[in-house]
PyMOL Python script that loads the backbone (N, CA, C, O; Angstrom):
from pymol import cmd

cmd.read_pdbstr("""\
ATOM      1  N   MET A   1      66.639 285.706 160.012  1.00  0.00           N
ATOM      2  CA  MET A   1      67.531 286.659 160.816  1.00  0.00           C
ATOM      3  C   MET A   1      67.141 286.850 162.310  1.00  0.00           C
ATOM      4  O   MET A   1      65.985 287.058 162.679  1.00  0.00           O
ATOM      5  N   THR A   2      68.043 286.775 163.000  1.00  0.00           N
ATOM      6  CA  THR A   2      67.734 286.915 164.540  1.00  0.00           C
ATOM      7  C   THR A   2      67.952 288.160 164.870  1.00  0.00           C
ATOM      8  O   THR A   2      68.739 288.865 164.239  1.00  0.00           O
ATOM      9  N   VAL A   3      67.191 288.628 166.032  1.00  0.00           N
ATOM     10  CA  VAL A   3      67.461 290.014 166.610  1.00  0.00           C
ATOM     11  C   VAL A   3      68.442 290.091 167.643  1.00  0.00           C
ATOM     12  O   VAL A   3      68.235 289.361 168.613  1.00  0.00           O
ATOM     13  N   PRO A   4      69.504 290.838 167.660  1.00  0.00           N
ATOM     14  CA  PRO A   4      70.437 290.887 168.677  1.00  0.00           C
ATOM     15  C   PRO A   4      69.910 290.792 170.164  1.00  0.00           C
ATOM     16  O   PRO A   4      68.868 291.391 170.434  1.00  0.00           O
ATOM     17  N   HIS A   5      70.482 290.170 171.014  1.00  0.00           N
ATOM     18  CA  HIS A   5      69.784 289.945 172.204  1.00  0.00           C
ATOM     19  C   HIS A   5      70.510 291.137 173.293  1.00  0.00           C
ATOM     20  O   HIS A   5      71.720 291.361 173.249  1.00  0.00           O
ATOM     21  N   GLU A   6      69.675 291.779 174.163  1.00  0.00           N
ATOM     22  CA  GLU A   6      70.195 292.809 174.996  1.00  0.00           C
ATOM     23  C   GLU A   6      70.972 291.991 176.166  1.00  0.00           C
ATOM     24  O   GLU A   6      70.431 291.019 176.692  1.00  0.00           O
ATOM     25  N   ALA A   7      72.086 292.369 176.493  1.00  0.00           N
ATOM     26  CA  ALA A   7      72.922 291.612 177.444  1.00  0.00           C
ATOM     27  C   ALA A   7      72.545 292.188 178.882  1.00  0.00           C
ATOM     28  O   ALA A   7      72.378 293.396 179.052  1.00  0.00           O
ATOM     29  N   HIS A   8      72.434 291.348 179.799  1.00  0.00           N
ATOM     30  CA  HIS A   8      71.995 291.774 181.144  1.00  0.00           C
ATOM     31  C   HIS A   8      73.099 291.301 181.983  1.00  0.00           C
ATOM     32  O   HIS A   8      73.551 290.170 181.800  1.00  0.00           O
ATOM     33  N   PRO A   9      73.641 292.190 183.025  1.00  0.00           N
ATOM     34  CA  PRO A   9      74.680 291.945 183.852  1.00  0.00           C
ATOM     35  C   PRO A   9      74.352 290.797 184.822  1.00  0.00           C
ATOM     36  O   PRO A   9      75.325 290.195 185.277  1.00  0.00           O
ATOM     37  N   ASP A  10      73.116 290.403 185.208  1.00  0.00           N
ATOM     38  CA  ASP A  10      72.795 289.528 186.233  1.00  0.00           C
ATOM     39  C   ASP A  10      72.776 288.128 185.650  1.00  0.00           C
ATOM     40  O   ASP A  10      72.481 287.169 186.363  1.00  0.00           O
ATOM     41  N   GLN A  11      73.088 287.989 184.357  1.00  0.00           N
ATOM     42  CA  GLN A  11      73.120 286.592 183.611  1.00  0.00           C
ATOM     43  C   GLN A  11      74.232 285.796 184.214  1.00  0.00           C
ATOM     44  O   GLN A  11      75.270 286.414 184.449  1.00  0.00           O
ATOM     45  N   PRO A  12      74.177 284.446 184.519  1.00  0.00           N
ATOM     46  CA  PRO A  12      75.133 283.717 185.094  1.00  0.00           C
ATOM     47  C   PRO A  12      76.404 283.517 184.159  1.00  0.00           C
ATOM     48  O   PRO A  12      76.155 283.249 182.983  1.00  0.00           O
ATOM     49  N   GLU A  13      77.506 283.599 184.475  1.00  0.00           N
ATOM     50  CA  GLU A  13      78.769 283.341 183.671  1.00  0.00           C
ATOM     51  C   GLU A  13      79.113 281.863 183.871  1.00  0.00           C
ATOM     52  O   GLU A  13      79.151 281.276 184.952  1.00  0.00           O
ATOM     53  N   ILE A  14      79.394 281.280 182.476  1.00  0.00           N
ATOM     54  CA  ILE A  14      79.845 280.169 182.503  1.00  0.00           C
ATOM     55  C   ILE A  14      81.177 280.019 181.824  1.00  0.00           C
ATOM     56  O   ILE A  14      81.501 280.818 180.946  1.00  0.00           O
ATOM     57  N   THR A  15      82.109 278.848 182.257  1.00  0.00           N
ATOM     58  CA  THR A  15      83.365 278.802 181.425  1.00  0.00           C
ATOM     59  C   THR A  15      83.139 278.011 180.303  1.00  0.00           C
ATOM     60  O   THR A  15      82.054 277.475 180.078  1.00  0.00           O
ATOM     61  N   GLN A  16      84.277 277.900 179.477  1.00  0.00           N
ATOM     62  CA  GLN A  16      84.302 277.025 178.592  1.00  0.00           C
ATOM     63  C   GLN A  16      84.243 275.519 179.127  1.00  0.00           C
ATOM     64  O   GLN A  16      83.577 274.661 178.548  1.00  0.00           O
ATOM     65  N   ARG A  17      84.890 275.303 180.119  1.00  0.00           N
ATOM     66  CA  ARG A  17      85.083 274.122 180.694  1.00  0.00           C
ATOM     67  C   ARG A  17      83.452 273.559 181.349  1.00  0.00           C
ATOM     68  O   ARG A  17      83.025 272.405 181.305  1.00  0.00           O
ATOM     69  N   ASP A  18      82.822 274.667 181.886  1.00  0.00           N
ATOM     70  CA  ASP A  18      81.396 274.383 182.383  1.00  0.00           C
ATOM     71  C   ASP A  18      80.407 273.878 181.237  1.00  0.00           C
ATOM     72  O   ASP A  18      79.602 272.951 181.321  1.00  0.00           O
ATOM     73  N   LEU A  19      80.665 274.726 180.122  1.00  0.00           N
ATOM     74  CA  LEU A  19      79.757 274.393 178.971  1.00  0.00           C
ATOM     75  C   LEU A  19      80.002 272.966 178.420  1.00  0.00           C
ATOM     76  O   LEU A  19      79.098 272.250 177.991  1.00  0.00           O
ATOM     77  N   ASP A  20      81.379 272.601 178.475  1.00  0.00           N
ATOM     78  CA  ASP A  20      81.749 271.335 178.028  1.00  0.00           C
ATOM     79  C   ASP A  20      81.210 270.150 179.002  1.00  0.00           C
ATOM     80  O   ASP A  20      80.758 269.084 178.585  1.00  0.00           O
ATOM     81  N   GLY A  21      81.316 270.465 180.182  1.00  0.00           N
ATOM     82  CA  GLY A  21      80.888 269.388 181.309  1.00  0.00           C
ATOM     83  C   GLY A  21      79.418 269.262 181.484  1.00  0.00           C
ATOM     84  O   GLY A  21      78.848 268.194 181.710  1.00  0.00           O
ATOM     85  N   ARG A  22      78.782 270.534 181.355  1.00  0.00           N
ATOM     86  CA  ARG A  22      77.383 270.556 181.738  1.00  0.00           C
ATOM     87  C   ARG A  22      76.499 271.042 180.462  1.00  0.00           C
ATOM     88  O   ARG A  22      75.483 271.729 180.556  1.00  0.00           O
ATOM     89  N   SER A  23      77.021 270.602 179.356  1.00  0.00           N
ATOM     90  CA  SER A  23      76.272 271.087 178.205  1.00  0.00           C
ATOM     91  C   SER A  23      74.687 270.672 178.179  1.00  0.00           C
ATOM     92  O   SER A  23      73.823 271.471 177.818  1.00  0.00           O
ATOM     93  N   VAL A  24      74.456 269.594 178.520  1.00  0.00           N
ATOM     94  CA  VAL A  24      72.963 269.149 178.491  1.00  0.00           C
ATOM     95  C   VAL A  24      72.272 270.016 179.528  1.00  0.00           C
ATOM     96  O   VAL A  24      71.312 270.668 179.118  1.00  0.00           O
ATOM     97  N   GLU A  25      72.573 270.115 180.670  1.00  0.00           N
ATOM     98  CA  GLU A  25      71.935 270.994 181.810  1.00  0.00           C
ATOM     99  C   GLU A  25      71.822 272.330 181.140  1.00  0.00           C
ATOM    100  O   GLU A  25      70.705 272.845 181.099  1.00  0.00           O
ATOM    101  N   ILE A  26      72.878 272.974 180.592  1.00  0.00           N
ATOM    102  CA  ILE A  26      72.978 274.476 180.115  1.00  0.00           C
ATOM    103  C   ILE A  26      72.020 274.664 179.034  1.00  0.00           C
ATOM    104  O   ILE A  26      71.314 275.671 178.983  1.00  0.00           O
ATOM    105  N   VAL A  27      71.963 273.607 178.050  1.00  0.00           N
ATOM    106  CA  VAL A  27      71.154 273.879 176.781  1.00  0.00           C
ATOM    107  C   VAL A  27      69.761 273.639 177.263  1.00  0.00           C
ATOM    108  O   VAL A  27      68.887 274.215 176.616  1.00  0.00           O
ATOM    109  N   ASP A  28      69.370 272.881 178.301  1.00  0.00           N
ATOM    110  CA  ASP A  28      68.023 272.707 178.621  1.00  0.00           C
ATOM    111  C   ASP A  28      67.504 274.047 179.414  1.00  0.00           C
ATOM    112  O   ASP A  28      66.361 274.504 179.387  1.00  0.00           O
ATOM    113  N   ALA A  29      68.623 274.552 180.118  1.00  0.00           N
ATOM    114  CA  ALA A  29      68.216 276.079 180.668  1.00  0.00           C
ATOM    115  C   ALA A  29      67.958 276.983 179.714  1.00  0.00           C
ATOM    116  O   ALA A  29      67.078 277.808 179.962  1.00  0.00           O
ATOM    117  N   VAL A  30      68.625 277.036 178.470  1.00  0.00           N
ATOM    118  CA  VAL A  30      68.533 278.050 177.390  1.00  0.00           C
ATOM    119  C   VAL A  30      67.004 277.677 176.737  1.00  0.00           C
ATOM    120  O   VAL A  30      66.128 278.490 176.441  1.00  0.00           O
ATOM    121  N   GLU A  31      66.965 276.429 176.626  1.00  0.00           N
ATOM    122  CA  GLU A  31      65.617 275.987 175.979  1.00  0.00           C
ATOM    123  C   GLU A  31      64.388 276.512 176.803  1.00  0.00           C
ATOM    124  O   GLU A  31      63.321 276.819 176.273  1.00  0.00           O
ATOM    125  N   ARG A  32      64.636 276.585 178.129  1.00  0.00           N
ATOM    126  CA  ARG A  32      63.487 277.145 178.975  1.00  0.00           C
ATOM    127  C   ARG A  32      63.516 278.738 179.019  1.00  0.00           C
ATOM    128  O   ARG A  32      62.704 279.315 179.743  1.00  0.00           O
ATOM    129  N   GLY A  33      64.347 279.393 178.333  1.00  0.00           N
ATOM    130  CA  GLY A  33      64.464 280.818 178.546  1.00  0.00           C
ATOM    131  C   GLY A  33      65.778 281.454 179.143  1.00  0.00           C
ATOM    132  O   GLY A  33      66.070 282.649 179.162  1.00  0.00           O
ATOM    133  N   GLY A  34      66.469 280.444 179.600  1.00  0.00           N
ATOM    134  CA  GLY A  34      67.855 280.949 180.469  1.00  0.00           C
ATOM    135  C   GLY A  34      68.745 281.573 179.534  1.00  0.00           C
ATOM    136  O   GLY A  34      68.690 281.262 178.344  1.00  0.00           O
ATOM    137  N   CYS A  35      69.624 282.494 179.993  1.00  0.00           N
ATOM    138  CA  CYS A  35      70.734 283.172 179.143  1.00  0.00           C
ATOM    139  C   CYS A  35      71.957 282.962 180.073  1.00  0.00           C
ATOM    140  O   CYS A  35      71.873 282.908 181.300  1.00  0.00           O
ATOM    141  N   PHE A  36      73.077 282.852 179.374  1.00  0.00           N
ATOM    142  CA  PHE A  36      74.373 282.762 179.853  1.00  0.00           C
ATOM    143  C   PHE A  36      75.467 283.507 179.291  1.00  0.00           C
ATOM    144  O   PHE A  36      75.513 283.690 178.074  1.00  0.00           O
ATOM    145  N   HIS A  37      76.373 283.963 180.081  1.00  0.00           N
ATOM    146  CA  HIS A  37      77.581 284.686 179.538  1.00  0.00           C
ATOM    147  C   HIS A  37      78.656 283.533 179.419  1.00  0.00           C
ATOM    148  O   HIS A  37      78.900 282.825 180.396  1.00  0.00           O
ATOM    149  N   VAL A  38      79.247 283.368 178.295  1.00  0.00           N
ATOM    150  CA  VAL A  38      80.327 282.403 178.198  1.00  0.00           C
ATOM    151  C   VAL A  38      81.688 283.124 178.300  1.00  0.00           C
ATOM    152  O   VAL A  38      81.951 284.144 177.662  1.00  0.00           O
ATOM    153  N   ALA A  39      82.510 282.524 179.136  1.00  0.00           N
ATOM    154  CA  ALA A  39      83.981 283.108 179.280  1.00  0.00           C
ATOM    155  C   ALA A  39      84.910 281.988 178.823  1.00  0.00           C
ATOM    156  O   ALA A  39      84.757 280.766 178.795  1.00  0.00           O
ATOM    157  N   HIS A  40      86.039 282.876 178.434  1.00  0.00           N
ATOM    158  CA  HIS A  40      87.263 281.845 177.974  1.00  0.00           C
ATOM    159  C   HIS A  40      88.458 282.456 178.539  1.00  0.00           C
ATOM    160  O   HIS A  40      88.592 283.618 178.156  1.00  0.00           O
ATOM    161  N   ASP A  41      89.303 282.076 179.269  1.00  0.00           N
ATOM    162  CA  ASP A  41      90.519 282.593 180.003  1.00  0.00           C
ATOM    163  C   ASP A  41      90.187 283.974 180.591  1.00  0.00           C
ATOM    164  O   ASP A  41      90.865 284.979 180.381  1.00  0.00           O
ATOM    165  N   GLY A  42      89.121 283.928 181.320  1.00  0.00           N
ATOM    166  CA  GLY A  42      88.638 285.094 182.065  1.00  0.00           C
ATOM    167  C   GLY A  42      88.068 286.230 181.414  1.00  0.00           C
ATOM    168  O   GLY A  42      87.818 287.245 182.063  1.00  0.00           O
ATOM    169  N   HIS A  43      87.812 286.140 180.042  1.00  0.00           N
ATOM    170  CA  HIS A  43      87.168 287.016 179.246  1.00  0.00           C
ATOM    171  C   HIS A  43      85.805 286.616 178.757  1.00  0.00           C
ATOM    172  O   HIS A  43      85.537 285.490 178.338  1.00  0.00           O
ATOM    173  N   ARG A  44      85.006 287.571 178.837  1.00  0.00           N
ATOM    174  CA  ARG A  44      83.554 287.078 178.138  1.00  0.00           C
ATOM    175  C   ARG A  44      83.624 287.188 176.723  1.00  0.00           C
ATOM    176  O   ARG A  44      83.982 288.246 176.204  1.00  0.00           O
ATOM    177  N   ILE A  45      83.302 286.147 176.025  1.00  0.00           N
ATOM    178  CA  ILE A  45      83.471 285.845 174.564  1.00  0.00           C
ATOM    179  C   ILE A  45      82.122 285.724 173.961  1.00  0.00           C
ATOM    180  O   ILE A  45      82.028 285.874 172.743  1.00  0.00           O
ATOM    181  N   GLY A  46      81.003 285.456 174.712  1.00  0.00           N
ATOM    182  CA  GLY A  46      79.689 285.429 174.071  1.00  0.00           C
ATOM    183  C   GLY A  46      78.602 285.088 174.919  1.00  0.00           C
ATOM    184  O   GLY A  46      78.776 285.034 176.136  1.00  0.00           O
ATOM    185  N   GLU A  47      77.494 284.853 174.401  1.00  0.00           N
ATOM    186  CA  GLU A  47      76.346 284.680 175.218  1.00  0.00           C
ATOM    187  C   GLU A  47      75.469 283.599 174.593  1.00  0.00           C
ATOM    188  O   GLU A  47      75.319 283.558 173.372  1.00  0.00           O
ATOM    189  N   LEU A  48      74.899 282.737 175.401  1.00  0.00           N
ATOM    190  CA  LEU A  48      74.082 281.553 174.960  1.00  0.00           C
ATOM    191  C   LEU A  48      72.556 282.296 175.329  1.00  0.00           C
ATOM    192  O   LEU A  48      72.321 282.780 176.436  1.00  0.00           O
ATOM    193  N   VAL A  49      71.603 282.290 174.219  1.00  0.00           N
ATOM    194  CA  VAL A  49      70.297 282.995 174.567  1.00  0.00           C
ATOM    195  C   VAL A  49      69.416 282.161 173.736  1.00  0.00           C
ATOM    196  O   VAL A  49      69.814 281.604 172.713  1.00  0.00           O
ATOM    197  N   PRO A  50      68.130 282.075 174.219  1.00  0.00           N
ATOM    198  CA  PRO A  50      67.274 281.326 173.462  1.00  0.00           C
ATOM    199  C   PRO A  50      66.811 282.056 172.098  1.00  0.00           C
ATOM    200  O   PRO A  50      66.558 283.260 172.156  1.00  0.00           O
ATOM    201  N   GLN A  51      66.708 281.460 171.039  1.00  0.00           N
ATOM    202  CA  GLN A  51      66.218 281.807 169.617  1.00  0.00           C
ATOM    203  C   GLN A  51      64.936 282.658 169.840  1.00  0.00           C
ATOM    204  O   GLN A  51      64.069 282.208 170.589  1.00  0.00           O
ATOM    205  N   ARG A  52      64.779 283.768 169.281  1.00  0.00           N
ATOM    206  CA  ARG A  52      63.567 284.658 169.620  1.00  0.00           C
ATOM    207  C   ARG A  52      62.318 284.088 168.688  1.00  0.00           C
ATOM    208  O   ARG A  52      61.170 284.318 169.069  1.00  0.00           O
ATOM    209  N   ARG A  53      62.518 283.436 167.619  1.00  0.00           N
ATOM    210  CA  ARG A  53      61.473 282.901 166.821  1.00  0.00           C
ATOM    211  C   ARG A  53      61.885 281.585 166.352  1.00  0.00           C
ATOM    212  O   ARG A  53      63.070 281.251 166.325  1.00  0.00           O
ATOM    213  N   THR A  54      60.855 280.776 165.955  1.00  0.00           N
ATOM    214  CA  THR A  54      61.247 279.563 165.410  1.00  0.00           C
ATOM    215  C   THR A  54      61.000 279.606 164.064  1.00  0.00           C
ATOM    216  O   THR A  54      60.231 280.501 163.713  1.00  0.00           O
ATOM    217  N   ARG A  55      61.465 278.845 163.164  1.00  0.00           N
ATOM    218  CA  ARG A  55      61.130 278.958 161.729  1.00  0.00           C
ATOM    219  C   ARG A  55      60.269 277.548 161.432  1.00  0.00           C
ATOM    220  O   ARG A  55      60.520 276.485 162.001  1.00  0.00           O
ATOM    221  N   ARG A  56      59.384 277.702 160.601  1.00  0.00           N
ATOM    222  CA  ARG A  56      58.595 276.828 160.205  1.00  0.00           C
ATOM    223  C   ARG A  56      58.840 276.440 158.750  1.00  0.00           C
ATOM    224  O   ARG A  56      58.860 277.269 157.840  1.00  0.00           O
ATOM    225  N   PHE A  57      59.061 274.885 158.554  1.00  0.00           N
ATOM    226  CA  PHE A  57      59.301 274.531 157.229  1.00  0.00           C
ATOM    227  C   PHE A  57      58.093 274.677 156.394  1.00  0.00           C
ATOM    228  O   PHE A  57      57.001 274.400 156.892  1.00  0.00           O
ATOM    229  N   VAL A  58      58.176 275.073 155.202  1.00  0.00           N
ATOM    230  CA  VAL A  58      57.024 275.033 154.293  1.00  0.00           C
ATOM    231  C   VAL A  58      57.365 274.251 152.974  1.00  0.00           C
ATOM    232  O   VAL A  58      58.268 274.565 152.199  1.00  0.00           O
ATOM    233  N   PRO A  59      56.572 273.264 152.843  1.00  0.00           N
ATOM    234  CA  PRO A  59      56.848 272.373 151.567  1.00  0.00           C
ATOM    235  C   PRO A  59      56.636 273.271 150.383  1.00  0.00           C
ATOM    236  O   PRO A  59      55.921 274.273 150.340  1.00  0.00           O
ATOM    237  N   ARG A  60      57.469 272.684 149.305  1.00  0.00           N
ATOM    238  CA  ARG A  60      57.682 273.460 148.173  1.00  0.00           C
ATOM    239  C   ARG A  60      56.232 273.758 147.499  1.00  0.00           C
ATOM    240  O   ARG A  60      55.896 274.824 146.983  1.00  0.00           O
ATOM    241  N   GLU A  61      55.504 272.659 147.609  1.00  0.00           N
ATOM    242  CA  GLU A  61      54.117 272.553 147.033  1.00  0.00           C
ATOM    243  C   GLU A  61      53.339 273.677 147.471  1.00  0.00           C
ATOM    244  O   GLU A  61      52.790 274.453 146.689  1.00  0.00           O
ATOM    245  N   ASP A  62      53.283 273.782 148.950  1.00  0.00           N
ATOM    246  CA  ASP A  62      52.669 274.845 149.608  1.00  0.00           C
ATOM    247  C   ASP A  62      52.893 276.260 149.195  1.00  0.00           C
ATOM    248  O   ASP A  62      52.050 277.134 148.987  1.00  0.00           O
ATOM    249  N   PHE A  63      54.235 276.319 149.114  1.00  0.00           N
ATOM    250  CA  PHE A  63      54.854 277.595 148.715  1.00  0.00           C
ATOM    251  C   PHE A  63      54.470 278.094 147.368  1.00  0.00           C
ATOM    252  O   PHE A  63      54.098 279.253 147.181  1.00  0.00           O
ATOM    253  N   LEU A  64      54.565 277.217 146.454  1.00  0.00           N
ATOM    254  CA  LEU A  64      54.140 277.481 145.102  1.00  0.00           C
ATOM    255  C   LEU A  64      52.564 277.737 144.897  1.00  0.00           C
ATOM    256  O   LEU A  64      52.107 278.417 143.978  1.00  0.00           O
ATOM    257  N   ALA A  65      51.868 277.151 145.800  1.00  0.00           N
ATOM    258  CA  ALA A  65      50.324 277.288 145.780  1.00  0.00           C
ATOM    259  C   ALA A  65      49.936 278.655 146.500  1.00  0.00           C
ATOM    260  O   ALA A  65      48.772 279.037 146.385  1.00  0.00           O
ATOM    261  N   MET A  66      50.817 279.394 147.215  1.00  0.00           N
ATOM    262  CA  MET A  66      50.427 280.293 147.775  1.00  0.00           C
ATOM    263  C   MET A  66      49.903 281.784 146.840  1.00  0.00           C
ATOM    264  O   MET A  66      49.051 282.590 147.215  1.00  0.00           O
ATOM    265  N   PRO A  67      50.540 281.823 145.810  1.00  0.00           N
ATOM    266  CA  PRO A  67      50.071 283.099 144.930  1.00  0.00           C
ATOM    267  C   PRO A  67      48.736 282.535 144.437  1.00  0.00           C
ATOM    268  O   PRO A  67      47.914 283.448 144.348  1.00  0.00           O
ATOM    269  N   ARG A  68      48.244 281.358 144.092  1.00  0.00           N
ATOM    270  CA  ARG A  68      47.009 280.995 143.613  1.00  0.00           C
ATOM    271  C   ARG A  68      45.991 281.082 144.669  1.00  0.00           C
ATOM    272  O   ARG A  68      44.838 281.156 144.243  1.00  0.00           O
ATOM    273  N   THR A  69      46.140 281.091 145.944  1.00  0.00           N
ATOM    274  CA  THR A  69      45.183 281.308 147.005  1.00  0.00           C
ATOM    275  C   THR A  69      45.250 282.739 147.549  1.00  0.00           C
ATOM    276  O   THR A  69      44.408 283.035 148.397  1.00  0.00           O
ATOM    277  N   ALA A  70      46.067 283.589 147.203  1.00  0.00           N
ATOM    278  CA  ALA A  70      46.159 284.909 147.651  1.00  0.00           C
ATOM    279  C   ALA A  70      44.908 285.788 147.129  1.00  0.00           C
ATOM    280  O   ALA A  70      44.398 285.519 146.042  1.00  0.00           O
ATOM    281  N   SER A  71      44.473 286.747 147.854  1.00  0.00           N
ATOM    282  CA  SER A  71      43.345 287.591 147.245  1.00  0.00           C
ATOM    283  C   SER A  71      44.067 288.580 146.149  1.00  0.00           C
ATOM    284  O   SER A  71      45.231 288.978 146.173  1.00  0.00           O
ATOM    285  N   LEU A  72      43.200 288.820 145.330  1.00  0.00           N
ATOM    286  CA  LEU A  72      43.588 289.698 144.175  1.00  0.00           C
ATOM    287  C   LEU A  72      43.700 291.173 144.679  1.00  0.00           C
ATOM    288  O   LEU A  72      42.884 291.605 145.494  1.00  0.00           O
ATOM    289  N   VAL A  73      44.658 291.897 144.217  1.00  0.00           N
ATOM    290  CA  VAL A  73      44.677 293.424 144.709  1.00  0.00           C
ATOM    291  C   VAL A  73      44.287 294.060 143.366  1.00  0.00           C
ATOM    292  O   VAL A  73      44.627 293.594 142.279  1.00  0.00           O
ATOM    293  N   ASP A  74      43.609 295.069 143.523  1.00  0.00           N
ATOM    294  CA  ASP A  74      42.995 295.962 142.435  1.00  0.00           C
ATOM    295  C   ASP A  74      44.077 296.975 142.296  1.00  0.00           C
ATOM    296  O   ASP A  74      44.400 297.624 143.290  1.00  0.00           O
ATOM    297  N   PRO A  75      44.700 297.179 141.083  1.00  0.00           N
ATOM    298  CA  PRO A  75      45.912 297.965 140.850  1.00  0.00           C
ATOM    299  C   PRO A  75      45.601 299.625 141.135  1.00  0.00           C
ATOM    300  O   PRO A  75      46.452 300.399 141.574  1.00  0.00           O
ATOM    301  N   GLU A  76      44.388 299.949 140.837  1.00  0.00           N
ATOM    302  CA  GLU A  76      44.156 301.307 141.045  1.00  0.00           C
ATOM    303  C   GLU A  76      43.780 301.602 142.593  1.00  0.00           C
ATOM    304  O   GLU A  76      43.780 302.742 143.058  1.00  0.00           O
ATOM    305  N   ASP A  77      43.490 300.551 143.265  1.00  0.00           N
ATOM    306  CA  ASP A  77      43.149 300.766 144.913  1.00  0.00           C
ATOM    307  C   ASP A  77      44.575 300.847 145.321  1.00  0.00           C
ATOM    308  O   ASP A  77      44.975 301.808 145.977  1.00  0.00           O
ATOM    309  N   PHE A  78      45.317 299.927 144.978  1.00  0.00           N
ATOM    310  CA  PHE A  78      46.770 299.904 145.547  1.00  0.00           C
ATOM    311  C   PHE A  78      47.479 301.141 145.310  1.00  0.00           C
ATOM    312  O   PHE A  78      48.120 301.653 146.228  1.00  0.00           O
ATOM    313  N   ARG A  79      47.415 301.738 144.007  1.00  0.00           N
ATOM    314  CA  ARG A  79      48.004 302.901 143.605  1.00  0.00           C
ATOM    315  C   ARG A  79      47.564 304.042 144.537  1.00  0.00           C
ATOM    316  O   ARG A  79      48.383 304.806 145.046  1.00  0.00           O
ATOM    317  N   ALA A  80      46.145 304.134 144.756  1.00  0.00           N
ATOM    318  CA  ALA A  80      45.656 305.147 145.485  1.00  0.00           C
ATOM    319  C   ALA A  80      46.038 305.338 146.878  1.00  0.00           C
ATOM    320  O   ALA A  80      46.106 306.423 147.455  1.00  0.00           O
ATOM    321  N   SER A  81      46.312 304.048 147.424  1.00  0.00           N
ATOM    322  CA  SER A  81      46.514 303.676 148.742  1.00  0.00           C
ATOM    323  C   SER A  81      47.991 304.211 148.932  1.00  0.00           C
ATOM    324  O   SER A  81      48.326 305.020 149.797  1.00  0.00           O
ATOM    325  N   ALA A  82      48.806 303.645 148.008  1.00  0.00           N
ATOM    326  CA  ALA A  82      50.285 304.061 147.874  1.00  0.00           C
ATOM    327  C   ALA A  82      50.492 305.516 147.815  1.00  0.00           C
ATOM    328  O   ALA A  82      51.389 306.043 148.474  1.00  0.00           O
ATOM    329  N   GLN A  83      49.695 306.195 147.049  1.00  0.00           N
ATOM    330  CA  GLN A  83      49.912 307.754 146.862  1.00  0.00           C
ATOM    331  C   GLN A  83      49.557 308.499 148.066  1.00  0.00           C
ATOM    332  O   GLN A  83      49.931 309.665 148.195  1.00  0.00           O
ATOM    333  N   ALA A  84      48.846 307.893 148.975  1.00  0.00           N
ATOM    334  CA  ALA A  84      48.478 308.608 150.221  1.00  0.00           C
ATOM    335  C   ALA A  84      49.677 308.526 151.131  1.00  0.00           C
ATOM    336  O   ALA A  84      49.644 309.270 152.110  1.00  0.00           O
ATOM    337  N   PHE A  85      50.579 307.862 151.000  1.00  0.00           N
ATOM    338  CA  PHE A  85      51.762 307.637 151.933  1.00  0.00           C
ATOM    339  C   PHE A  85      53.069 308.074 151.161  1.00  0.00           C
ATOM    340  O   PHE A  85      54.109 308.216 151.805  1.00  0.00           O
ATOM    341  N   ILE A  86      53.046 308.275 149.892  1.00  0.00           N
ATOM    342  CA  ILE A  86      54.428 308.541 149.188  1.00  0.00           C
ATOM    343  C   ILE A  86      54.279 310.037 148.883  1.00  0.00           C
ATOM    344  O   ILE A  86      53.267 310.569 148.427  1.00  0.00           O
ATOM    345  N   ASP A  87      55.473 310.658 149.211  1.00  0.00           N
ATOM    346  CA  ASP A  87      55.702 311.884 148.721  1.00  0.00           C
ATOM    347  C   ASP A  87      56.698 311.966 147.447  1.00  0.00           C
ATOM    348  O   ASP A  87      57.922 311.886 147.553  1.00  0.00           O
ATOM    349  N   ASP A  88      56.110 312.110 146.418  1.00  0.00           N
ATOM    350  CA  ASP A  88      56.808 311.992 145.068  1.00  0.00           C
ATOM    351  C   ASP A  88      57.169 313.343 144.599  1.00  0.00           C
ATOM    352  O   ASP A  88      57.476 313.428 143.410  1.00  0.00           O
ATOM    353  N   GLU A  89      57.187 314.336 145.264  1.00  0.00           N
ATOM    354  CA  GLU A  89      57.652 315.668 144.993  1.00  0.00           C
ATOM    355  C   GLU A  89      59.184 315.582 144.808  1.00  0.00           C
ATOM    356  O   GLU A  89      59.835 314.927 145.622  1.00  0.00           O
ATOM    357  N   VAL A  90      59.789 316.208 143.784  1.00  0.00           N
ATOM    358  CA  VAL A  90      61.171 316.204 143.585  1.00  0.00           C
ATOM    359  C   VAL A  90      61.717 317.555 144.521  1.00  0.00           C
ATOM    360  O   VAL A  90      61.262 318.698 144.483  1.00  0.00           O
ATOM    361  N   ALA A  91      62.620 317.136 145.201  1.00  0.00           N
ATOM    362  CA  ALA A  91      63.207 318.235 146.156  1.00  0.00           C
ATOM    363  C   ALA A  91      64.689 318.493 145.932  1.00  0.00           C
ATOM    364  O   ALA A  91      65.464 317.586 145.629  1.00  0.00           O
ATOM    365  N   ASP A  92      65.045 319.721 146.087  1.00  0.00           N
ATOM    366  CA  ASP A  92      66.476 320.162 145.916  1.00  0.00           C
ATOM    367  C   ASP A  92      67.180 319.855 147.284  1.00  0.00           C
ATOM    368  O   ASP A  92      66.958 320.468 148.328  1.00  0.00           O
ATOM    369  N   PRO A  93      68.051 318.828 147.129  1.00  0.00           N
ATOM    370  CA  PRO A  93      68.713 318.497 148.464  1.00  0.00           C
ATOM    371  C   PRO A  93      69.668 319.485 148.998  1.00  0.00           C
ATOM    372  O   PRO A  93      70.141 319.354 150.127  1.00  0.00           O
ATOM    373  N   TYR A  94      69.994 320.555 148.156  1.00  0.00           N
ATOM    374  CA  TYR A  94      70.700 321.801 148.698  1.00  0.00           C
ATOM    375  C   TYR A  94      69.805 322.846 149.046  1.00  0.00           C
ATOM    376  O   TYR A  94      70.267 323.725 149.774  1.00  0.00           O
ATOM    377  N   GLY A  95      68.649 322.939 148.690  1.00  0.00           N
ATOM    378  CA  GLY A  95      67.889 323.867 149.024  1.00  0.00           C
ATOM    379  C   GLY A  95      67.368 324.010 150.420  1.00  0.00           C
ATOM    380  O   GLY A  95      67.257 323.038 151.167  1.00  0.00           O
ATOM    381  N   ARG A  96      66.986 325.475 150.836  1.00  0.00           N
ATOM    382  CA  ARG A  96      66.840 325.612 152.217  1.00  0.00           C
ATOM    383  C   ARG A  96      65.629 326.327 152.598  1.00  0.00           C
ATOM    384  O   ARG A  96      65.374 326.520 153.787  1.00  0.00           O
TER     385      ARG A  96
END
""", "prot")
cmd.dss("prot")
cmd.show_as("cartoon", "prot")
cmd.util.cbc("prot")
cmd.orient("prot")
């Protein structure tokens, strides 16, 4: 999941025609961190922004081995730690 990008008014505006004709140059700029507003028929229709995070492929074998290499959690310690943060009091939603 990507995080929405904050629009900046000083981002260069490119047209659909610019994007078509200069795609390599524009994509290279985005790869280096540049951002562009894309316009079609004089209206801004979107933004080209760099991806905030990259995904890393994890082979299935490595994924399946993760639980075997994880540290064990003591259920009582976990419960005590959770109880310190959880308010399990039943409250009347209409009470004031």
